[in-house]
N, C-alpha and C positions, 0 to 999 in steps of 0.2 A: 563319040558318045560314050558316055560312063558304064561302065560293067558294075552291077550292083548286088550286093552279096549279104544275106541277113542270117544271123546266126540265132537257133530258137531251142532254149531248155523250157523248163516249166515255169518259174517263176521271175526269171530274167534278174537274177542277182547273184548266181554263183558261175555256173558254167557258161552261158552263151555271153555274158558280158567279157567273161576271162578270154573267150574264143575272139570276141572282138577286138578287144585290146591288143592280142598276141597277132592277130591276123593284119590290122591297121599298121601295126609297128613293120611287118616283114614287106607290106606293099609299099609303104614310105621307103623303107631300105632298099626294096628293089627299083624305085623310082616310078612306081605307077600309082602315085598318091593323087594323081591328078585323073587318073583314068579309072580306077577303082575306088568305089564308096562301098564302105563295110559299117554296118549297125547290126542291132541284136534284138530281140523281142522274147517275150514269155507265152506258151501256148494258156496260160492263164492270168487273170489279173490283178492276184493275190498283193502283189508289190507295187502295182504301178504308182510310179512319182516318187518310189523310193530311189536310193543310192544302192550300190551293190552292196553286198554283205559284207563287214568290216574283214572278215578273213580271207576274202577275194580280193579287196584292195591292200592288204597288208601283203599277200603272197606276190600279186602283180607289182607292187611299188619296190619289194624286195628283189625283183628279177629286174628291174628297170623298165617296166609297161606303165602306161597311163592308167590310174585307177577311178578315173572319173567317169561317172555314169549315172543315168536316170531310167528306172525299170519301166518298161511298156509292155503290152500285149499286141500280139501278133493280129493282123487284120486280112481276112480272105481279100480284100481290095488291094492289098500290097503286092500280090502276086504278077500283076499285069507290069509293072515297073521293076520287079526283080530278077536278074537272071539266075541266080542260085539262091536257094534256101536249105540252110546247113542245120540240120536235126544232130543233137548231141546224144539222143540215143533211141531205141526202137519205138518207144511208147511215142515220144514226139514224132519221129518219121511217119508213124500210121495217125496221128491227130495232124498232122499238116496235111497229110495227102488228102484226108477227109474234107477238110477246110478247103482244097483246091477247085477252085470254080469249074477248070476243064482239064482233060487228060495232059495235056502239054503243060499246065501249071503243075501237075502232080509231078509229071517228071522233072522237074525243077529242084525236088527236094531230094536231097542226098544226106547220108551220115556222114559225119565228120571224119570219123575212124576209118572210114573206106579210103580215105586219101593216106594212110597208114600201112606201107606193106608189111610191116613188123607186127601189126596187130592182131593179125590170125582171125579166129571165126567170131571173138568176140568183139563187136564194134560199139558197144555202149560205152561213155563215160560215165564213169560212176556218180550220183549225186552226192557229193560230199557236206552239202546241208547239216548233218544231224550227226557229223563226226567232228573230229579234230582237225586242228591245222594240217595234219599230216595227209588227208585226204585232198586238200586245196593243193599242196603241192603235188600230189599225184596227178590230179585234174589239170594242172599247169603241164606237167612233163606230157601227157597225152595229147592235148591240143597243141603242143609246140611240135610234138612229132608228126602230127596229122596235118599241121598247117602248112609244112613244106610242100607235100605233095599238093595239097588244094592250090598253093600259089603257083605251082607247074601249071596245073589247068588253067587257071585264071590268066598268067602269062599266056599261055597259047590262046585263049580265045579275045585276049587283047591287041594281039600281034595286028600292027597297021593302023591301030587307033591312034587318033590324037586327041591330047586333052584339050 
């Protein structure tokens, strides 16, 4: 049985595709690629059908990650097939919990940086869209730091599963 994780930011062109690419690479490296399905979406549909922001693609590829992506909008009906919905900031967390059809679905929504013990109290991944390339680099650092903790949780949930 496949374990499904969806990363969500606002437009699905910066933070969430970055998190999707990093986490997918980690699951492959950990030998979980047949057990874990990773994707991403946005709370808004402004960029549906577009590729990731060129700065996102540049930073991902510079660090050895896949930059291929097509933006889409998160649909409440997806909750039933997802195991975890990972929000990139508190605004996304609130929006996703409001969209959740049941309390059980709302409980599936977590903040990405909650998986980084060094994150402290500020669990938002800042939106790099309106800044320079350095904001995208910072975003990648935060995503990578939190993804290790998330991988540990997903690994625990997939123990004993067969692809």
